[in-house]
C-alpha positions, 0 to 999 in steps of 0.5 A: 487336449494339449494346446497353448493357454491364453492369457487374456489381458486389456491395456489402455494407452494414452496417445498424444495427438490422435484426435481425429477419426482418421488418426484413430482408425490408423492406430486401430488398423495397425494394432489389429494386425498384431497376432494375439490382439483380440480387439482394439477401440480408440477414443478421440475424446479421451485420447486413449486406445483400449486393446484386448489381447492374448498376453501369451502371444503379444507383449505391451512393448509390441503394442506400444511400438505399433502405435508409435509406428503410426506416428503417435507417442503413447504411454501405458495408462493401465493393464489388467488381466482378463477382459 
């Protein structure tokens, strides 16, 4: 069976200023719209966003841009293959 292989990955972003539930939900909603994103979770206590995604469909810069478009600066804290 031929098909596109998936590259499961997880990225963690530090997000400045997203310290309320409404902020976290806005980020999650925008990032979740991206094709290839499997799951998104935010921690307002840690000011971090955790994204599980298919690396063959989406790249880190696209994820960062989606967070920026919700109005929050961010940086990649860590990235790992597999979830």
